[in-house]
C-alpha positions, 0 to 999 in steps of 0.5 A: 622437074622442080615445082614451086616451094615456100610456106603456102597453102596451094595445089601442086601438080608436078611441074607447077603450083597455083597458090594463095599464101596463108600462114597463120600461127607460124610460131607459138610461145612454148608456154602456150597449150595446144588449142582444141576445136572445143576452145573456139566459139561455134560460128556455124549458126552464122554460115549454116548454109555455106560450104566454102571451097578454094574456087570460092576464093578465086583459085581454080584447082581444075584449071591449074590441073588442065594447064599442067596436062597441057604443058607436060609435052612442052617441057619434055620437048626441051630435054637435053644432055644433063636433064631429061626435063621430066616432071615432079619433085621439089627440085630439079637436078642437072648433071654437068658431067653428062653435059660434057663439062670438066671444070665449069663455073656456073653463071646465073641470070634473071629477067622479065619481059617488062611492059611488053606484056601489056601489048600482048594482053591488049592485043590478045596475043600470048604466044611470043612473050615466052620467047622474050622471057627466055631470050632476056636471060640466056642472051645475058648468060652467053655474054660470059661465054656460058652455055645455057643449061636450064630455065625456070619461069614464074607466071603470076595472074589473078585468074588463070586462063588455061589457053593463055597460060598454055600459049605463054608456056609454049613460047617459053619452051620454044625459047628454050629449044632455040637456046638449047636449055631445058625447061626444068621447072616453074610456078603458076601463081593464081592470086585473086585480087593481086591483078586486074582481069586478064593481067599477068606477069612473068619472070625467068631464071636461067643457069649456064656453065662455062669452063673455068679457062674460057670465061669472058670477062672483057679483060682481053679487050684491047685497043684496035679490036674490031666491034661487030654488031648482030642485027636485032629482030625489032624492039626486043623487050626494052623501052616498051613504056616509051613505045606504048606512050607513043602508040597513044600519042599516034592515036593507034590501037594494037589492032591498027595496021602497022605503019612500018610493016604492011600486012601486020597489025601494030600489035603483031609487029611490036610483039616480034620476039627477041632474037636469041643469039646463043648458038651463033655466039657460042660457036664464035667464042669456042672458035677463039675469035671473041674477046667480049660480048655485050647484050644490047638491052635497056640502056641501048648501045651507049650504056651496055657496051661499056659494061664489057670494056676494061678501064681506059678503053672505049669504042668508036662506032659508025651509025652509017654502017647499018640501016636504022630499022623502020620501027625505030624511025617511026618511034623517033619521028612520032616522039621527036626523039633525039638520036642520042636518046634513041641510042641509050633507050633502044637497041636501034637494030643491033641486039648483040655486040661482038668484040674481036681481035682485029686479025680474027674479025673476018673469021668471027663474022663468017662463023656468025653469018653461017649461023644465021646472023646479019653481021655489020662491022660497027667500029673499033676499040680505042683508048679514051682520056679520063672523063671521056665518052666510052661510046662515041657514035658518029653519023647519028644525024643520019637517023631521021 
């Protein structure tokens, strides 16, 4: 299990490190003689009554130790072939051969949760954003056909609250279990003065592997391929700056009753975690039924699908093929948002797009459904003229 590194004064306890960066006199000219304490003026008379500790500077070593103890079993619960998710060490090892790979390529991703964290902070609910953090990384890995192997996180805050920290890491561990990857390391950075009270930020890093002959690059996509959509669980983790703006426009708080989901607060509904598509899509990929995958994140359907299409090809989708979820209808109405703006900002109910050969589309849909996905046939791949739109969505007038 890796722990944070770098040039810093910090306290490190196996899995994580809390630190305040302070690097003085990193390099001195060769001509300089080493100084001794006798060379410095005695300032003790000014501060005779004061003896300072790290805690006086705002870094609580005891809180860091308590968090380490709380998360040890969480990390261990993510062990998998190739990694035992054990604690300690300066770097984490992963055995690709033990994981069953013969001639693999490594795939790496990094991402965050964005301003959805502000919703979590204001709602006082921290147990789901860790799932979001993992999802945003591993869903990008699987687009290349890669199996997520390991995950690392970075949790930064001004003042470490052990209960909130444990809830966050518990969510990260849950996301790792869903994705089948090991939580092999992380860093908790307690940095007084960098964040307002209660604020924190998260970053995630994941590495996966795919056999060299099985990489998905989109080069197999051809005209006539079928485009399938996998339902999202909600807004996921993109567009929350606009979401938060509209919550203010509506005059609501995150403790208010949710306008589209009775029985939940607005905060609870918005914090529904990002769906992790790893196991279902890998099953379809390994069955030979997938030519390309597109994770629908920032940029929505309009900007993410072209990322996996060869030049000269686009997709034509039918917006009447799936129901626009109520959360998006509420956002659209509250902000008087145009349908095309919705389609390039939010996932609009489709969190992953799967491009399949026409003669394997039914098999792919069956495999995906068997793994719990709600699958919709969205449209087809078609040639486009030079300068033409690479994603055409018909029927957007029905999004009201």
